[in-house]
VEXPAMI-533950 format. One record per residue: residue number from 0; x, y, z of N, C-alpha, C, O in turn. Coordinates in steps of 0.2 Angstrom, whole numbers, plus 2048, in hexadecimal, padded with zeros to 3 digits. Layout:
REM residues N
num; nX; nY; nZ; caX; caY; caZ; cX; cY; cZ; oX; oY; oZ
NUM; X; Y; Z; X; Y; Z; X; Y; Z; X; Y; Z
...
//
This chain:
REM residues 84
num; nX; nY; nZ; caX; caY; caZ; cX; cY; cZ; oX; oY; oZ
0; 811; 7AF; 7FB; 816; 7B4; 7FD; 80E; 7BA; 802; 807; 7BA; 801
1; 814; 7BD; 806; 812; 7C4; 80A; 811; 7CA; 807; 816; 7CC; 804
2; 80C; 7CF; 807; 80D; 7D3; 806; 807; 7D7; 808; 801; 7D6; 808
3; 80B; 7DE; 808; 808; 7E6; 80B; 805; 7EA; 804; 807; 7EB; 7FE
4; 7FD; 7EB; 808; 7FC; 7EF; 802; 7FA; 7F7; 807; 7F6; 7F9; 80B
5; 7FD; 7FA; 803; 7F9; 800; 807; 7F5; 803; 801; 7F7; 804; 7FB
6; 7EF; 804; 807; 7E9; 807; 800; 7E9; 811; 800; 7EC; 815; 804
7; 7E7; 812; 7FC; 7E6; 819; 7F9; 7E2; 81B; 7F8; 7DD; 816; 7F8
8; 7E0; 821; 7F7; 7D9; 824; 7F7; 7D6; 824; 7EE; 7D0; 824; 7EC
9; 7DC; 825; 7E9; 7DA; 828; 7E2; 7E0; 823; 7E0; 7E4; 820; 7E3
10; 7DF; 821; 7DA; 7E5; 81E; 7D4; 7EA; 826; 7D4; 7F0; 824; 7D5
11; 7EA; 82A; 7D3; 7EE; 82E; 7D4; 7F3; 82E; 7D9; 7F9; 82D; 7D9
12; 7ED; 82F; 7E1; 7F1; 82C; 7E8; 7F8; 828; 7E6; 7FE; 82A; 7E7
13; 7F6; 823; 7E4; 7F6; 81B; 7E4; 7FF; 81E; 7DF; 805; 81D; 7E1
14; 7FC; 81F; 7D9; 804; 823; 7D5; 809; 826; 7D8; 80E; 823; 7D9
15; 807; 82E; 7DC; 80A; 830; 7E1; 80E; 82A; 7E6; 814; 82B; 7E6
16; 80C; 827; 7EA; 80E; 823; 7EF; 814; 81F; 7ED; 819; 81F; 7F0
17; 811; 81A; 7E4; 816; 816; 7E1; 81D; 819; 7DF; 822; 816; 7DD
18; 81C; 81E; 7E0; 823; 823; 7DB; 826; 826; 7E1; 82B; 82A; 7DF
19; 825; 826; 7E6; 827; 826; 7ED; 82A; 823; 7EF; 82F; 825; 7F1
20; 828; 81D; 7F0; 82C; 816; 7EF; 832; 813; 7EA; 838; 812; 7EB
21; 82F; 813; 7E6; 834; 814; 7E1; 83B; 819; 7E2; 840; 816; 7E1
22; 83A; 81F; 7E3; 83F; 822; 7E5; 842; 820; 7EC; 848; 822; 7EE
23; 83E; 81C; 7F0; 842; 81B; 7F4; 845; 813; 7F4; 846; 811; 7FA
24; 846; 810; 7EE; 848; 809; 7EB; 843; 805; 7EF; 845; 800; 7F1
25; 83D; 806; 7EF; 839; 800; 7F0; 834; 7FF; 7EC; 830; 804; 7E9
26; 833; 7F9; 7EA; 82F; 7F7; 7E5; 828; 7F6; 7E5; 828; 7F0; 7E5
27; 822; 7FA; 7E4; 81B; 7F9; 7E2; 818; 7FB; 7DF; 819; 801; 7DC
28; 813; 7F6; 7DF; 80E; 7F7; 7D9; 805; 7F9; 7DA; 801; 7F8; 7DF
29; 805; 7FC; 7D4; 7FE; 7FF; 7D6; 7F9; 7FA; 7D4; 7FA; 7F5; 7D0
30; 7F3; 7F9; 7D9; 7EE; 7F3; 7D6; 7E8; 7F6; 7DA; 7E7; 7FA; 7DE
31; 7E4; 7F3; 7D7; 7DC; 7F5; 7DB; 7DC; 7F0; 7DF; 7DD; 7EA; 7DE
32; 7D9; 7F3; 7E7; 7D8; 7F1; 7ED; 7D3; 7ED; 7E9; 7D1; 7ED; 7E4
33; 7D4; 7E8; 7EF; 7CF; 7E2; 7EF; 7CA; 7E3; 7F4; 7CC; 7E6; 7F9
34; 7C5; 7E2; 7F2; 7BD; 7E4; 7F4; 7BD; 7E5; 7FA; 7BD; 7EA; 7FE
35; 7BF; 7DD; 7FD; 7BF; 7DB; 803; 7BF; 7E0; 808; 7BB; 7E2; 80C
36; 7C6; 7E4; 805; 7C8; 7EA; 80B; 7C8; 7F2; 807; 7CA; 7F7; 809
37; 7C5; 7EF; 802; 7C2; 7F6; 800; 7BE; 7FB; 802; 7BB; 7FD; 7FC
38; 7BB; 800; 808; 7B7; 7FF; 80A; 7B1; 805; 806; 7AB; 806; 807
39; 7B6; 809; 7FF; 7B1; 80E; 7FC; 7AF; 80C; 7F6; 7AC; 810; 7F2
40; 7B1; 804; 7F7; 7B1; 7FF; 7ED; 7B7; 802; 7EC; 7BC; 7FF; 7ED
41; 7B7; 806; 7E9; 7BD; 806; 7E3; 7C2; 809; 7E9; 7C0; 80D; 7EE
42; 7C9; 806; 7E5; 7CE; 80A; 7EA; 7D3; 805; 7E6; 7D2; 800; 7E4
43; 7DA; 80B; 7E7; 7E3; 807; 7E4; 7E5; 806; 7EA; 7E3; 809; 7EF
44; 7E8; 802; 7EA; 7EF; 801; 7EF; 7F7; 7FF; 7EC; 7F9; 7FC; 7E7
45; 7F9; 802; 7F2; 801; 801; 7ED; 804; 7FA; 7F2; 805; 7FC; 7F8
46; 805; 7F3; 7EF; 807; 7EE; 7F1; 810; 7EC; 7F2; 813; 7EA; 7ED
47; 813; 7EE; 7F8; 81A; 7ED; 7F9; 819; 7E6; 7FE; 814; 7E4; 800
48; 821; 7E3; 7FD; 824; 7DF; 7FE; 824; 7E0; 807; 824; 7E5; 80A
49; 823; 7D8; 80B; 822; 7D7; 811; 827; 7DB; 816; 826; 7DE; 81C
50; 82E; 7DA; 810; 831; 7E0; 815; 834; 7E6; 816; 839; 7E8; 81A
51; 82F; 7E9; 811; 82F; 7EE; 80F; 82D; 7F6; 813; 82E; 7FC; 812
52; 827; 7F1; 818; 822; 7F5; 819; 825; 7FE; 81C; 823; 804; 81A
53; 82D; 7FD; 824; 82C; 801; 826; 830; 808; 821; 82F; 80E; 823
54; 834; 806; 81C; 836; 809; 81A; 832; 80E; 814; 834; 813; 811
55; 82E; 80A; 813; 828; 80C; 80D; 822; 810; 811; 81E; 812; 80C
56; 820; 811; 818; 81E; 814; 81E; 823; 819; 81F; 820; 81E; 820
57; 82B; 81A; 820; 82E; 820; 822; 82E; 823; 81B; 82F; 82A; 81B
58; 82D; 820; 815; 830; 824; 810; 82A; 827; 80C; 82C; 82B; 807
59; 823; 826; 80E; 81D; 82B; 80E; 81B; 82F; 811; 816; 833; 810
60; 81E; 82F; 819; 81F; 835; 81C; 823; 839; 81B; 821; 83F; 81D
61; 829; 839; 819; 82C; 83F; 817; 829; 841; 812; 827; 847; 811
62; 828; 83E; 80F; 821; 844; 807; 81C; 847; 808; 818; 84B; 805
63; 81A; 842; 80D; 815; 845; 812; 80D; 844; 80E; 809; 847; 80D
64; 80E; 83E; 80C; 809; 838; 80C; 807; 832; 80F; 809; 82D; 80F
65; 801; 835; 812; 7FD; 82F; 818; 7F7; 828; 815; 7F1; 829; 814
66; 7FA; 823; 815; 7F6; 81C; 811; 7F0; 81D; 815; 7EF; 81C; 81B
67; 7EC; 81E; 811; 7E3; 81D; 815; 7E3; 816; 81A; 7DF; 816; 81F
68; 7E8; 80F; 817; 7E7; 80A; 81B; 7ED; 805; 819; 7F0; 808; 814
69; 7F0; 800; 81B; 7F2; 7FE; 81C; 7F1; 7F5; 81D; 7F1; 7F3; 823
70; 7F1; 7F0; 817; 7EF; 7E9; 819; 7F4; 7E3; 819; 7F7; 7E3; 813
71; 7F6; 7DF; 81C; 7FA; 7DC; 81A; 7F5; 7D5; 817; 7F1; 7D3; 81B
72; 7F8; 7D2; 811; 7F7; 7CE; 80D; 7FB; 7C8; 80E; 800; 7C8; 80A
73; 7F7; 7C2; 813; 7FA; 7BD; 814; 7FB; 7B6; 810; 7F6; 7B6; 80C
74; 7FF; 7B1; 80F; 7FF; 7AC; 80C; 7F9; 7A9; 808; 7F9; 7A6; 803
75; 7F5; 7A9; 80D; 7ED; 7A7; 80B; 7E9; 7AB; 808; 7E4; 7A8; 808
76; 7E9; 7B2; 805; 7EA; 7B9; 802; 7E4; 7BC; 807; 7E0; 7C0; 806
77; 7E4; 7B9; 80D; 7E1; 7BE; 813; 7E4; 7C3; 814; 7EA; 7C2; 815
78; 7DF; 7C9; 815; 7E1; 7D0; 818; 7E1; 7D1; 81F; 7DE; 7CD; 823
79; 7E3; 7D7; 822; 7E2; 7D7; 82A; 7E8; 7DE; 829; 7EE; 7DE; 829
80; 7E2; 7E3; 82A; 7E6; 7EA; 82C; 7EA; 7EA; 830; 7EA; 7E5; 834
81; 7EE; 7ED; 830; 7F5; 7F0; 834; 7F3; 7F6; 837; 7ED; 7F8; 836
82; 7F7; 7FA; 83A; 7F7; 800; 83E; 7FE; 803; 838; 803; 7FF; 838
83; 7FC; 809; 835; 802; 80D; 834; 806; 813; 839; 80C; 815; 837
//
C-alpha cells in the first residue's frame, strides 16, 4: 500500500490533526514518525491513504493546522518528501 505521512511536531498536534481529519471523513492513524524521516529524533505522524492527501491538506488548512512535513511512503517502504 502507498500512504502519506503527515509529520507533526508533537503527540498533541498529531491528535488534533487526526480529529480534524476524522471530522472531514478521512481516516488517519497516529504513529511514531520513522527515524529515517524524523529530523528531531522523536516525532509523531498521521498516516492517511494515498488518495486522500488533497482533501486532508484542505481540511487542515481550513482549521489553521499546518503540517510540519509530508512524506510519501511507497509500496517498497521508501520515503520521499512531498510539498504540501
